[in-house]
VMD Tcl script that draws the C-alpha trace (Angstrom):
set ca {
  {6.89 12.56 -26.74}
  {7.79 12.24 -23.06}
  {6.96 15.38 -21.02}
  {10.50 16.06 -19.81}
  {13.90 17.28 -21.05}
  {14.37 14.26 -23.31}
  {10.87 14.72 -24.70}
  {11.58 18.38 -25.45}
  {14.76 17.37 -27.31}
  {12.86 14.72 -29.29}
  {10.23 17.30 -30.28}
  {12.99 19.68 -31.42}
  {14.71 16.93 -33.46}
  {11.41 15.99 -35.13}
  {10.85 19.63 -36.07}
  {14.42 19.88 -37.43}
  {14.10 16.68 -39.46}
  {10.76 17.83 -40.89}
  {12.24 21.31 -41.55}
  {9.49 23.02 -39.60}
  {10.86 26.40 -38.59}
  {8.06 28.79 -39.45}
  {10.15 30.32 -42.21}
  {9.81 30.26 -46.02}
  {6.18 29.21 -45.85}
  {6.69 26.22 -43.54}
  {4.42 25.88 -40.50}
  {5.79 26.73 -37.08}
  {6.14 23.69 -34.82}
  {3.96 23.64 -31.69}
  {4.43 21.37 -28.68}
  {1.50 19.68 -26.91}
  {2.15 18.29 -23.41}
  {-0.05 16.01 -21.30}
  {0.74 13.80 -18.32}
  {-2.14 11.33 -18.44}
  {-3.66 9.49 -21.38}
  {-7.29 10.45 -20.94}
  {-9.72 12.18 -23.30}
  {-10.06 15.27 -21.10}
  {-6.30 15.69 -20.61}
  {-5.51 15.37 -24.32}
  {-8.29 17.73 -25.42}
  {-7.16 20.27 -22.81}
  {-3.54 19.99 -24.01}
  {-4.55 20.48 -27.65}
  {-6.28 23.73 -26.65}
  {-2.99 25.13 -25.32}
  {-0.10 24.23 -27.64}
  {3.16 26.03 -26.93}
  {6.54 26.65 -28.48}
  {9.31 24.14 -27.97}
  {11.15 25.10 -24.77}
  {14.70 25.76 -25.94}
  {15.99 25.95 -22.36}
  {14.81 22.40 -21.68}
  {16.26 21.25 -24.99}
  {19.65 22.78 -24.10}
  {19.45 21.22 -20.62}
  {19.12 17.81 -22.25}
  {22.14 18.51 -24.42}
  {24.11 19.55 -21.33}
  {23.24 16.23 -19.70}
  {24.49 14.38 -22.76}
  {27.77 16.32 -22.62}
  {28.18 15.50 -18.91}
  {27.62 11.82 -19.64}
  {30.42 11.93 -22.19}
  {32.84 13.99 -20.09}
  {32.38 11.79 -17.03}
  {31.59 8.48 -18.64}
  {33.80 7.90 -21.66}
  {37.13 7.49 -19.84}
  {35.60 5.69 -16.85}
  {33.58 3.30 -19.01}
  {36.78 2.12 -20.68}
  {38.31 1.35 -17.29}
  {35.19 -0.53 -16.21}
  {35.30 -2.63 -19.36}
  {38.86 -3.69 -18.53}
  {38.43 -4.28 -14.79}
  {34.78 -5.40 -14.40}
  {32.90 -6.45 -17.52}
  {32.74 -5.38 -21.15}
  {29.67 -3.37 -22.08}
  {29.01 -1.72 -18.71}
  {28.62 2.05 -18.73}
  {29.33 4.93 -16.37}
  {28.02 8.47 -16.45}
  {26.99 11.54 -14.48}
  {24.77 9.51 -12.12}
  {26.54 6.18 -11.66}
  {30.00 7.65 -11.08}
  {29.14 9.95 -8.11}
  {26.85 7.21 -6.70}
  {29.74 4.74 -6.80}
  {31.95 7.27 -5.02}
  {29.37 7.71 -2.23}
  {28.98 3.93 -1.83}
  {32.75 3.41 -1.61}
  {33.17 6.19 0.97}
  {30.47 4.60 3.10}
  {32.05 1.18 2.69}
  {35.39 2.53 3.94}
  {33.62 3.95 7.02}
  {32.03 0.56 7.69}
  {35.35 -1.26 7.39}
  {37.04 1.24 9.70}
  {34.37 0.83 12.38}
  {35.57 -0.94 15.53}
  {32.84 -3.24 16.81}
  {32.29 -4.31 20.41}
  {29.98 -6.67 22.25}
  {26.99 -5.49 24.23}
  {23.83 -7.08 25.62}
  {20.22 -6.00 25.20}
  {18.26 -7.20 28.24}
  {14.50 -7.70 27.96}
  {11.90 -8.92 30.45}
  {8.57 -10.43 29.35}
  {6.09 -9.53 32.08}
  {2.48 -10.63 31.54}
  {2.84 -10.29 27.79}
  {4.48 -6.84 27.94}
  {8.13 -6.61 26.98}
  {10.27 -4.30 29.11}
  {13.73 -3.30 27.86}
  {16.60 -2.38 30.16}
  {17.74 1.22 29.80}
  {21.37 0.10 30.05}
  {23.19 -2.06 27.50}
  {26.14 -3.55 29.41}
  {29.38 -4.22 27.53}
  {30.74 -6.61 30.17}
  {29.32 -10.10 30.68}
  {29.81 -9.84 34.45}
  {27.60 -6.72 34.56}
  {24.99 -8.38 32.39}
  {24.84 -11.45 34.64}
  {24.53 -9.21 37.71}
  {21.52 -7.38 36.23}
  {19.85 -10.67 35.32}
  {20.42 -12.17 38.75}
  {19.03 -9.13 40.55}
  {16.02 -8.84 38.22}
  {15.08 -12.49 38.79}
  {15.14 -12.47 42.60}
  {13.80 -8.98 43.42}
  {10.22 -7.69 43.15}
  {9.21 -5.34 40.31}
  {7.41 -2.04 40.68}
  {5.81 0.26 38.09}
  {7.23 3.73 38.67}
  {5.13 5.61 36.12}
  {2.75 5.24 33.16}
  {2.55 8.04 30.58}
  {0.10 8.26 27.67}
  {0.49 10.86 24.96}
  {-1.50 11.34 21.78}
  {0.63 11.79 18.66}
  {-0.60 12.71 15.17}
  {0.88 10.84 12.23}
  {0.72 12.70 8.91}
  {0.33 10.67 5.70}
  {3.14 10.54 3.19}
  {3.14 12.49 -0.07}
  {1.90 10.91 -3.31}
  {4.38 8.77 -5.20}
  {7.22 10.13 -7.28}
  {9.46 7.82 -9.32}
  {11.95 7.04 -6.54}
  {9.38 6.50 -3.76}
  {7.27 4.27 -6.03}
  {10.31 2.10 -6.70}
  {11.22 1.93 -3.00}
  {7.72 1.07 -1.83}
  {7.10 -1.48 -4.59}
  {10.38 -3.14 -3.63}
  {9.51 -3.41 0.08}
  {5.78 -4.16 -0.28}
  {5.61 -6.18 -3.51}
  {9.18 -7.44 -3.94}
  {9.49 -5.72 -7.35}
  {12.91 -4.71 -8.67}
  {13.05 -1.05 -9.85}
  {13.19 -2.10 -13.51}
  {10.14 -4.31 -13.06}
  {8.25 -1.54 -11.27}
  {8.91 0.92 -14.07}
  {8.00 -1.64 -16.73}
  {4.65 -2.37 -15.05}
  {4.02 1.36 -14.50}
  {4.75 2.00 -18.20}
  {2.03 -0.49 -19.17}
  {-0.44 1.16 -16.77}
  {0.43 4.58 -18.20}
  {0.03 3.41 -21.79}
  {-3.37 1.98 -20.88}
  {-4.42 5.39 -19.54}
  {-4.76 4.12 -15.95}
  {-2.09 6.26 -14.22}
  {-0.33 9.54 -14.88}
  {3.22 9.80 -16.22}
  {5.48 7.63 -14.06}
  {8.78 9.51 -14.42}
  {8.40 12.54 -12.18}
  {9.98 14.14 -9.12}
  {6.98 16.34 -8.30}
  {4.50 15.63 -5.50}
  {1.87 18.00 -6.94}
  {-1.67 16.84 -7.63}
  {-3.93 18.60 -10.12}
  {-7.20 20.25 -9.13}
  {-9.05 17.43 -10.91}
  {-7.17 14.82 -8.84}
  {-7.80 16.67 -5.58}
  {-11.52 16.85 -6.31}
  {-11.61 13.15 -7.19}
  {-9.74 12.23 -3.99}
  {-12.17 14.24 -1.83}
  {-15.17 12.58 -3.46}
  {-13.81 9.03 -3.14}
  {-12.62 9.44 0.48}
  {-15.94 10.89 1.62}
  {-17.84 8.10 -0.15}
  {-15.64 5.20 1.03}
  {-14.57 6.33 4.51}
  {-16.59 9.36 5.56}
  {-16.27 13.13 5.29}
  {-14.35 13.39 8.60}
  {-11.42 11.45 7.12}
  {-10.77 13.85 4.25}
  {-8.23 16.64 4.60}
  {-7.01 18.76 1.70}
  {-3.20 18.72 1.52}
  {-0.44 20.07 -0.69}
  {3.11 18.76 -0.59}
  {6.28 20.75 -1.27}
  {8.82 19.14 -3.55}
  {12.21 18.91 -1.84}
  {14.30 19.00 -5.00}
  {15.08 22.51 -6.28}
  {15.25 21.12 -9.83}
  {11.96 19.20 -9.65}
  {9.91 19.30 -12.84}
  {6.90 21.05 -11.31}
  {4.91 20.86 -14.54}
  {4.55 17.14 -13.85}
  {2.08 15.65 -11.43}
  {2.80 13.00 -8.85}
  {2.09 9.42 -9.91}
  {-1.63 8.81 -9.42}
  {-4.57 6.95 -10.99}
  {-6.33 8.89 -13.72}
  {-9.66 7.80 -12.22}
  {-9.53 7.36 -8.43}
  {-13.02 5.87 -8.29}
  {-11.62 2.81 -10.09}
  {-10.64 0.49 -7.22}
  {-8.88 -2.16 -9.33}
  {-7.26 -1.91 -12.74}
  {-4.64 -3.64 -14.86}
  {-4.32 -6.42 -17.42}
  {-2.61 -8.91 -15.07}
  {-1.87 -9.58 -11.40}
  {1.30 -7.47 -11.14}
  {-0.37 -4.47 -12.81}
  {-3.30 -4.76 -10.41}
  {-0.97 -4.90 -7.39}
  {0.97 -1.81 -8.47}
  {-2.20 0.09 -9.36}
  {-3.65 -0.70 -5.91}
  {-0.43 0.57 -4.26}
  {-0.56 3.84 -6.24}
  {-4.27 4.35 -5.51}
  {-3.87 3.74 -1.78}
  {-0.95 6.18 -1.52}
  {-2.83 8.87 -3.47}
  {-5.94 8.59 -1.30}
  {-3.91 8.42 1.93}
  {-2.12 11.65 1.00}
  {-5.46 13.48 1.19}
  {-6.69 11.93 4.44}
  {-6.72 13.22 8.00}
  {-3.86 12.47 10.38}
  {-3.82 9.14 12.17}
  {-4.03 9.71 15.93}
  {-1.71 7.40 17.84}
  {-2.01 6.86 21.59}
  {1.56 6.23 22.74}
  {2.05 4.59 26.14}
  {5.31 4.42 28.09}
  {5.55 2.39 31.29}
  {8.66 2.71 33.45}
  {9.46 -0.06 35.95}
  {12.31 -0.86 38.29}
  {13.39 -3.68 40.53}
  {13.30 -3.07 44.28}
  {17.09 -3.21 44.36}
  {18.85 0.04 43.45}
  {21.71 -1.85 41.87}
  {20.14 -2.22 38.43}
  {18.81 0.42 36.02}
  {15.18 1.04 35.03}
  {13.24 -1.01 32.52}
  {10.87 0.67 30.06}
  {8.06 -0.64 27.85}
  {6.78 1.36 24.88}
  {3.71 0.72 22.76}
  {1.24 2.54 20.54}
  {-2.41 2.18 19.56}
  {-4.32 3.91 16.80}
  {-7.28 6.09 17.84}
  {-10.22 6.33 15.44}
  {-13.20 8.22 16.85}
  {-12.68 6.70 20.28}
  {-11.99 3.16 19.04}
  {-8.60 1.68 19.94}
  {-6.75 -0.52 17.44}
  {-3.89 -2.44 19.05}
  {-1.93 -2.93 15.83}
  {-0.60 0.39 14.38}
  {-0.25 -1.29 10.95}
  {-4.00 -1.81 10.83}
  {-4.40 1.66 9.31}
}
mol new
graphics top color blue
foreach p $ca { graphics top sphere $p radius 0.5 }
foreach p [lrange $ca 0 end-1] q [lrange $ca 1 end] { graphics top cylinder $p $q radius 0.2 }
display resetview
C-alpha cells in the first residue's frame, strides 16, 4: 500500500478484514514500507517489518472527518450554484477563500499610467531609473536623451553564487512540468505513476526533499563521471513544512546512471526532468558575473540610465546566456 497516512489506513483495514490481531492464535500483522520499486529496496524493507502506525492511521481518520465537516454543507451549495457533482473539502475550501481575498484586492487596486523608458546603445539596453507618470515629463526625458551626449559614469562587476534548487517534491514537480513541458498537474502525476510502477523513480507523492545515502552516492558517481569531480558538492536540504513526511524521499530516479527511461515520449521527458533536477541538487554553485553599467546624459535635467547583465563563469570561461547552465 502507499507509504503515507492513507496507506497506513489501508494496511489497518486489510488486517481488520482478515482478522489479524495477534490474538487467539492469529498472526500479528506487520507493515512493510518501501519508496522505490527495486530489488534492493524491497529486500531491505522485508528485513525490517514494523507494526502498523496507529497514529498515522488516526491522522487519516481525522482528515476524513475534516473533509466531512467542511465539505458536506459546502458541496451541496456548490451543486446548486455551480455544477452538480463538484466537491469541496479541507483543501479546496480554504484555497477558494484565499483566491477570493486576492481577487478582491486586485479589483480594489487603482491603476495609473506610467512609462518605462529604454535606450538601445550599441546592442546594450539601458533603462531609465525614473518611470514618469506624466506624458509631458516622458517627452521631456526623450527629447533631452536624443540631443545630448551620453557618458558612462561607472561599471561594476560582482561575482554572485547561485545555489541549485532542492530535489523535486510533488508540488515542485507539478509546477516545473507545467512550465517546462506544458503538462497539467493531473497529467504529470499520471505519467509519474507509470514511471513509479515501472521501478524507474521513487514514490511521487512526497513533501520531503531528503535523498537516501544510496541516492547521494549514485549522484556523486554520475556527476564526477559526466561533468568532473570539481562540479560535485554534497548537499542536504531542509524541508520547510513542519508536517512533512520525512520517512519519504524526494522524487528521484532509482538508477541515476540511466540517462533516458520511459515507455513513451512523455514518460521520457518527465524522467529527464527528474534526473536533471536530482543531479543539479548535488552540484557546485553556479558562479555568475553580474555587471552593472550606469550612464547619464550630459544634461542634468534627466535621471540616470542603468544596464544590468549577467554571465556564467565556469573555470574562467564566460557564457553570455545564463540559461546555458
